[in-house]
C-alpha positions as CSV (number, residue, x, y, z in Angstrom):
1,M,103.2,53.5,51.3
2,I,101.9,56.2,53.4
3,G,99.7,58.2,50.9
4,P,96.9,56.1,50.9
5,Y,96.8,56.3,54.9
6,I,97.4,60.0,55.2
7,N,94.3,60.3,52.6
8,L,92.2,58.0,54.8
9,G,92.9,60.3,57.8
10,T,92.2,63.5,56.1
11,L,88.7,62.1,55.0
12,V,87.7,60.7,58.2
13,I,88.8,63.9,60.4
14,G,87.4,66.3,57.8
15,G,84.0,64.6,57.4
16,S,83.8,64.1,61.1
17,S,84.2,67.5,61.8
18,G,82.0,68.7,59.2
19,A,79.2,66.4,60.5
20,F,79.6,67.5,63.9
21,L,79.4,71.1,63.1
22,G,76.6,70.8,60.6
23,N,74.5,74.0,60.6
24,R,77.1,75.8,62.7
25,I,79.1,76.1,59.5
26,S,78.0,79.4,57.5
27,P,75.4,78.8,55.1
28,N,77.4,80.9,52.5
29,L,80.1,78.5,52.9
30,R,78.0,75.3,52.5
31,T,76.2,76.6,49.6
32,R,79.1,78.5,47.8
33,L,82.2,76.4,48.3
34,P,80.7,73.4,46.5
35,M,80.3,75.4,43.5
36,M,84.3,75.9,43.8
37,F,84.8,72.2,44.2
38,G,82.7,71.6,41.3
39,L,84.9,74.2,39.5
40,S,88.0,72.6,40.8
41,S,87.1,69.2,39.5
42,I,86.3,70.6,35.9
43,G,89.7,72.3,36.0
44,L,91.4,69.1,37.2
45,G,89.7,67.3,34.3
46,V,90.9,69.7,31.7
47,A,94.4,69.6,33.1
48,T,94.4,65.8,32.7
49,I,92.5,65.4,29.4
50,I,95.5,67.2,27.7
51,R,97.5,64.1,28.4
52,V,95.6,62.2,25.9
53,K,97.7,60.3,23.0
54,Y,94.9,58.6,21.1
55,F,91.7,60.4,21.6
56,P,89.6,58.1,19.6
57,A,90.5,55.0,21.7
58,V,89.6,57.2,24.9
59,I,86.2,58.0,23.4
60,L,85.7,54.3,22.6
61,A,86.4,53.3,26.1
62,L,84.2,55.8,27.4
63,L,81.3,54.7,25.1
64,L,81.8,51.1,25.8
65,G,82.5,51.9,29.7
66,T,79.2,53.9,29.9
67,I,77.3,51.2,28.0
68,I,78.5,48.6,30.6
69,G,77.8,50.8,33.5
70,E,74.1,51.6,32.2
71,L,73.5,47.9,31.5
72,L,74.7,47.0,35.1
73,H,72.8,50.0,36.6
74,L,75.9,50.8,38.4
75,E,74.7,54.1,39.8
76,D,71.6,52.6,40.8
77,W,73.3,50.4,43.0
78,V,75.6,53.0,44.6
79,M,72.3,55.1,45.3
80,K,70.8,52.1,47.1
81,I,74.0,51.5,49.1
82,S,74.1,55.2,50.0
83,T,70.4,55.0,51.4
84,K,71.2,52.2,53.4
85,T,74.3,53.8,54.7
86,R,72.6,56.8,55.6
87,V,69.9,55.3,57.5
88,V,72.3,53.0,59.6
89,V,75.0,55.9,60.2
90,D,71.8,58.3,61.1
91,K,70.6,56.0,63.8
92,I,74.3,56.0,65.5
93,A,75.1,59.7,64.9
94,E,72.1,61.9,64.1
95,P,73.1,64.6,61.4
96,K,73.2,68.3,62.6
97,N,71.7,69.4,59.2
98,K,68.5,68.0,58.0
99,D,67.9,70.4,55.3
100,L,68.6,68.3,52.5
101,T,65.9,66.4,50.3
102,H,66.5,62.8,49.9
103,E,67.0,63.3,46.2
104,E,69.5,66.3,47.1
105,Y,71.4,64.0,49.4
106,L,71.7,61.1,46.8
107,N,73.1,63.5,44.1
108,Q,75.5,65.1,46.5
109,F,76.7,61.7,48.0
110,V,77.3,60.2,44.6
111,A,79.1,62.9,43.1
112,V,81.4,63.1,46.1
113,L,82.0,59.3,46.0
114,V,83.2,59.8,42.5
115,L,85.1,63.1,43.1
116,F,87.0,61.2,46.0
117,C,87.3,57.6,44.7
118,T,88.2,58.4,40.9
119,S,90.2,61.8,41.5
120,G,92.8,62.1,38.8
121,T,95.2,63.4,41.6
122,G,94.4,60.4,43.8
123,I,94.8,57.9,41.1
124,F,98.1,59.2,39.8
125,G,99.2,60.4,43.3
126,V,99.1,56.7,44.4
127,M,100.7,55.4,41.0
128,N,103.5,58.0,41.3
129,E,104.2,57.0,45.1
130,A,104.3,53.4,43.8
131,M,106.8,54.0,41.0
132,T,109.0,56.7,42.7
133,G,108.2,56.9,46.4
134,D,107.2,60.5,46.0
135,T,104.0,61.4,48.2
136,S,103.6,64.9,47.2
137,L,100.7,64.5,44.9
138,I,98.8,62.3,47.3
139,I,99.3,64.7,50.2
140,V,98.3,67.4,48.1
141,K,94.9,65.4,47.3
142,S,94.6,64.8,51.0
143,V,94.7,68.6,52.1
144,L,92.0,69.5,49.6
145,D,90.0,66.3,50.6
146,F,90.1,67.6,54.2
147,F,88.2,70.8,53.3
148,T,86.0,69.2,50.7
149,A,84.8,66.5,53.3
150,S,84.2,69.1,56.0
151,I,82.0,71.4,53.9
152,F,79.9,68.2,52.0
153,A,79.6,66.4,55.7
154,A,78.0,69.6,57.1
155,A,75.0,68.8,54.9
156,L,75.5,64.9,54.2
157,G,76.1,64.1,57.9
158,Y,78.4,61.3,59.1
159,S,77.5,59.1,56.2
160,L,80.2,61.0,54.2
161,V,82.9,59.4,56.2
162,V,81.9,56.0,54.9
163,V,83.1,57.2,51.5
164,A,86.9,57.0,53.2
165,I,86.4,53.3,53.0
166,P,86.3,52.6,49.2
167,N,88.7,55.3,48.6
168,F,91.1,53.7,50.9
169,I,90.6,50.3,49.2
170,I,90.8,51.7,45.7
171,Q,94.1,53.4,46.6
172,I,95.6,50.4,48.2
173,G,94.6,48.4,45.1
174,L,96.1,50.9,42.7
175,F,99.4,50.9,44.7
176,F,100.0,47.1,44.2
177,L,98.6,47.0,40.8
178,S,100.9,49.8,39.8
179,I,103.9,47.8,41.2
180,W,102.9,44.6,39.2
181,I,101.6,46.2,36.0
182,L,103.3,49.6,35.3
183,P,106.4,47.9,33.7
184,M,103.8,46.6,30.8
185,V,102.3,50.2,30.2
186,S,103.5,52.5,27.8
187,P,103.4,56.2,28.1
188,A,100.8,56.6,25.6
189,M,98.5,54.0,27.5
190,L,99.1,56.2,30.7
191,G,98.1,59.4,28.8
192,D,94.9,57.9,27.6
193,F,94.1,56.5,31.0
194,S,94.7,60.2,32.3
195,A,92.3,61.6,29.8
196,A,89.5,59.1,30.5
197,G,89.7,60.0,34.1
198,G,89.8,63.5,33.3
199,I,86.8,63.4,31.2
200,I,85.0,61.7,34.3
201,M,86.2,64.4,36.5
202,L,84.7,67.1,34.2
203,A,81.5,65.3,34.3
204,T,81.7,65.2,38.0
205,G,82.4,68.7,38.2
206,F,79.5,69.8,36.1
207,R,77.2,67.5,38.4
208,I,78.5,69.3,41.6
209,A,78.2,72.7,40.3
210,G,74.6,71.8,39.2
211,I,75.1,72.6,35.6
212,K,74.4,69.2,34.2
213,H,73.5,66.0,35.8
214,F,75.8,63.4,34.4
215,H,75.4,59.6,35.6
216,V,79.2,59.6,36.4
217,V,79.3,56.1,38.1
218,N,78.2,54.5,35.1
219,M,81.2,56.0,33.3
220,I,83.7,54.4,35.8
221,P,84.1,51.0,33.9
222,A,85.9,53.0,31.2
223,L,88.9,53.2,33.3
224,L,89.0,49.6,33.2
225,L,88.8,49.5,29.3
226,V,90.9,52.5,28.1
227,M,94.4,51.0,28.7
228,P,93.8,47.8,26.7
229,I,92.0,49.4,24.1
230,S,94.8,52.3,24.0
231,A,97.1,49.5,23.4
232,L,95.1,47.7,20.6
233,W,94.7,51.1,19.0
234,L,98.2,51.6,18.7
235,R,99.0,48.1,17.6
236,F,96.4,47.8,14.6
237,L,95.1,51.3,13.6
238,V,98.4,53.6,14.2
239,H,100.9,53.4,11.3
């Protein structure tokens, strides 16, 4: 299990470097590369959606998951935590770039949190390492995350480095969960899980690119529901 540690290192180093450089990074890079990151997220989402097996089950999971997320106000909680995190971190290490408004900061922070922590590449990279020992996918994610963290940290400051903590926890949890649960998971369930994650990545890409503001954090409970719903769909509704 080395993939999660590699990804943790690239996020911390990349985020710290970007926060340290701040305004010294070209304005063109700081404003235009996030558009490319958003486009990459959209492309990754499309690539993973096509693995779907039972699309109605995926849609049902997304609807129920989003309803749960909205009722629990998950994104509001994330925004409150990110605001407190920014205050604490900025007292320790003052950001080099203060151009962002508070609303812009929260919007980018939440989008980056979802981009790193629910990335289809990260999820399946960790699961693949747990199953086969192959770390290639998670290493690819780590390389991309290094540059992504550097650019976003130039605007968000050192508080972006904090994102490495939930990302690492999620990956470690997925690694051990995969070892335990994957013998009970069918290819159809994995395909539908991939599709649900792909749709969330698609929404994240639209948000980062400034096309449409989706409340992506409120969609995340769908990832917990999609496999059970896919299994029930297969058992009771597919003949």
